[in-house]
C-alpha positions in Angstrom: 0.0 0.0 0.0 1.3 3.4 -0.9 1.4 6.2 1.7 1.1 9.9 1.3 3.6 11.8 -0.8 6.3 13.4 1.4 7.6 16.7 0.2 11.0 18.1 1.0 10.0 21.8 0.8 6.5 23.2 1.7 5.0 26.6 0.9 1.7 27.2 2.7 0.2 29.6 0.2 -2.0 32.4 1.5 -2.4 34.0 -2.0 -1.5 33.4 -5.6 -0.6 36.0 -8.2 -0.4 36.1 -12.0 1.5 39.0 -13.7 3.1 39.9 -16.9 6.1 42.1 -17.1 8.5 42.8 -19.9 7.2 39.9 -22.0 7.5 37.4 -19.1 4.6 35.6 -17.4 5.0 35.2 -13.6 2.8 32.9 -11.4 3.5 33.1 -7.7 2.3 31.4 -4.5 3.1 33.3 -1.3 2.9 32.5 2.4 2.4 36.0 3.8 3.4 35.0 7.4 7.0 33.8 6.8 7.7 35.2 3.4 8.0 31.7 1.8 7.1 31.6 -1.9 7.1 29.5 -5.0 7.5 31.3 -8.4 7.1 30.1 -11.9 8.1 32.2 -14.9 8.1 31.8 -18.6 8.5 34.0 -21.7 5.1 35.0 -23.1 6.2 33.3 -26.4 6.6 30.0 -24.5 9.7 28.0 -23.8 11.1 26.5 -20.6 9.6 27.3 -17.2 11.9 28.7 -14.5 10.9 27.5 -11.0 12.2 28.9 -7.7 11.4 28.4 -4.0 12.0 31.1 -1.4 15.1 32.6 -3.2 16.4 32.9 -6.7 19.4 30.8 -5.6 17.0 27.9 -5.1 15.7 27.8 -8.6 16.4 26.5 -12.1 15.1 26.5 -15.6 13.4 23.3 -16.8 13.6 21.8 -13.3 10.0 20.4 -13.2 9.6 16.7 -14.0 5.9 16.6 -13.0 3.1 18.4 -11.2 -0.1 17.3 -9.7 -2.9 18.8 -7.7 -4.3 16.6 -4.9 -4.9 16.5 -1.1 -1.4 17.9 -0.4 -2.0 20.9 -2.8 0.1 21.5 -5.9 3.0 19.0 -5.7 6.0 19.6 -7.9 8.4 16.8 -8.6 11.9 18.0 -9.6 14.1 16.5 -12.2 16.8 14.5 -10.4 19.6 16.4 -12.1 18.2 19.7 -10.9 17.7 18.8 -7.2 21.1 20.3 -6.2 19.7 23.8 -7.1 16.9 23.2 -4.5 19.1 22.0 -1.6 18.6 18.4 -2.9 14.9 18.5 -2.4 13.0 16.1 -4.7 9.5 17.5 -4.2 7.9 20.8 -3.4 4.4 21.0 -2.0 2.4 24.2 -2.4 -0.4 24.0 0.1 -3.6 25.6 -1.3 -6.1 25.1 1.5 -6.5 28.8 2.2 -5.0 30.3 -1.0 -6.8 33.3 -2.5 -6.4 33.4 -6.3 -5.4 29.7 -6.7 -7.9 29.0 -9.5 -6.5 31.6 -11.9 -2.9 30.7 -11.0 -3.5 27.0 -11.6 -5.2 27.7 -14.9 -2.3 29.8 -16.0 0.2 27.1 -15.1 -1.8 24.7 -17.2 -1.6 27.1 -20.1 2.2 27.4 -19.6 2.4 23.6 -20.1 3.4 22.6 -16.6 4.0 18.8 -16.9 1.1 16.9 -15.4 -1.5 19.7 -15.2 
């Protein structure tokens, strides 16, 4: 029997944002209490998705192997070769239980081509 997915990094999102600036699309999930965040960005013309968690140093382009929305929220599985950029975390959970704006953000991530959504 399979147990719940355990995530290495967790962002308890209070709100989500979608913005466009200088030809780049940004989708962010923010925990307003402790300043934790997860950020996705992509050129408006398409291409690889940049993903970062809490700091630009913990991010990489084309790092996402898969994404799924379930009981844990939005779970991002990172490509094994990119985990070093995320402190060797293999998964990131973005908790959506009390997240304002999550529907628009998830819809935009689907349009961006996030693998699994």
